[in-house]
C-alpha positions as CSV (number, residue, x, y, z in Angstrom):
1,Q,-8.8,22.3,-5.7
2,L,-11.2,22.6,-2.6
3,Q,-14.1,22.2,-4.4
4,V,-12.7,18.8,-5.7
5,I,-11.4,17.4,-2.5
6,A,-15.5,18.4,-1.5
7,M,-16.8,16.3,-3.9
8,N,-13.9,13.7,-3.4
9,T,-15.0,13.6,0.1
10,D,-18.8,13.2,-0.8
11,F,-17.8,10.0,-2.9
12,L,-15.5,8.9,-0.2
13,D,-18.4,8.4,2.5
14,S,-20.9,7.7,0.2
15,W,-19.2,4.6,-0.5
16,I,-18.3,4.3,3.1
17,I,-22.6,4.6,3.9
18,E,-22.7,2.0,1.2
19,N,-20.3,-0.5,2.2
20,Q,-19.7,-0.4,5.8
21,G,-21.6,-4.1,6.2
22,K,-19.9,-5.8,3.7
23,A,-16.6,-6.2,5.1
24,K,-18.0,-8.3,7.9
25,N,-18.6,-10.6,5.3
26,L,-14.9,-10.9,4.0
27,P,-12.4,-13.7,4.5
28,V,-10.0,-13.6,7.6
29,D,-7.4,-14.3,5.5
30,L,-8.1,-11.4,2.5
31,D,-5.1,-10.5,0.5
32,V,-4.8,-7.4,0.3
33,D,-2.0,-6.4,-1.6
34,N,-3.5,-9.3,-3.9
35,A,-6.8,-7.5,-3.9
36,L,-6.8,-5.8,-7.1
37,K,-5.8,-7.7,-10.4
38,C,-3.7,-6.1,-13.1
39,I,-3.6,-7.1,-16.4
40,G,-0.1,-6.4,-17.5
41,A,3.0,-4.3,-16.9
42,V,1.6,-0.6,-17.4
43,S,-1.6,-1.6,-15.2
44,R,0.7,-2.6,-12.4
45,Q,2.8,-0.1,-13.2
46,M,0.0,2.3,-13.4
47,L,-0.8,1.1,-9.7
48,D,2.2,1.3,-8.3
49,C,2.8,4.8,-9.3
50,T,-1.1,5.7,-8.0
51,A,-0.2,3.7,-4.5
52,S,3.0,5.9,-3.6
53,D,1.6,9.1,-4.6
54,L,-1.3,8.2,-2.2
55,Q,1.6,7.4,0.2
56,F,3.4,11.2,-0.1
57,F,0.4,12.8,-0.6
58,H,-0.6,11.7,3.4
59,R,2.9,11.9,4.6
60,A,3.1,15.3,3.9
61,T,-0.2,16.2,4.7
62,A,0.4,14.6,8.5
63,E,4.0,16.6,8.5
64,K,2.0,19.8,7.8
65,V,-0.5,19.6,10.2
66,R,2.5,18.2,13.2
67,A,4.0,21.6,12.2
68,T,1.1,23.7,12.8
69,Q,-0.1,22.3,15.7
70,M,3.5,22.2,16.9
71,E,2.7,25.8,16.3
72,A,0.1,26.2,17.8
73,Q,1.2,24.3,20.8
74,V,-1.4,21.6,21.0
75,C,0.0,18.8,22.2
76,F,0.0,14.9,20.5
77,D,0.5,11.5,21.6
78,R,3.2,9.6,18.6
79,S,1.5,6.7,18.9
């Protein structure tokens, strides 16, 4: 799993570097919720499931980090 995470991190870093300046050229009123066009109900369902899964993953990871910080008595602000 660590190798997969490392590969995904490298891929994401490369993508960010490649696309860093492109965000400046986007329209201000860009609707990010409709940025991807799904063809068919199954595609929409897959996109929604993936988004929900990623949100759960990030919330679960944040909770683990907070618990570890509390255990190590690290002070942080929840702003």
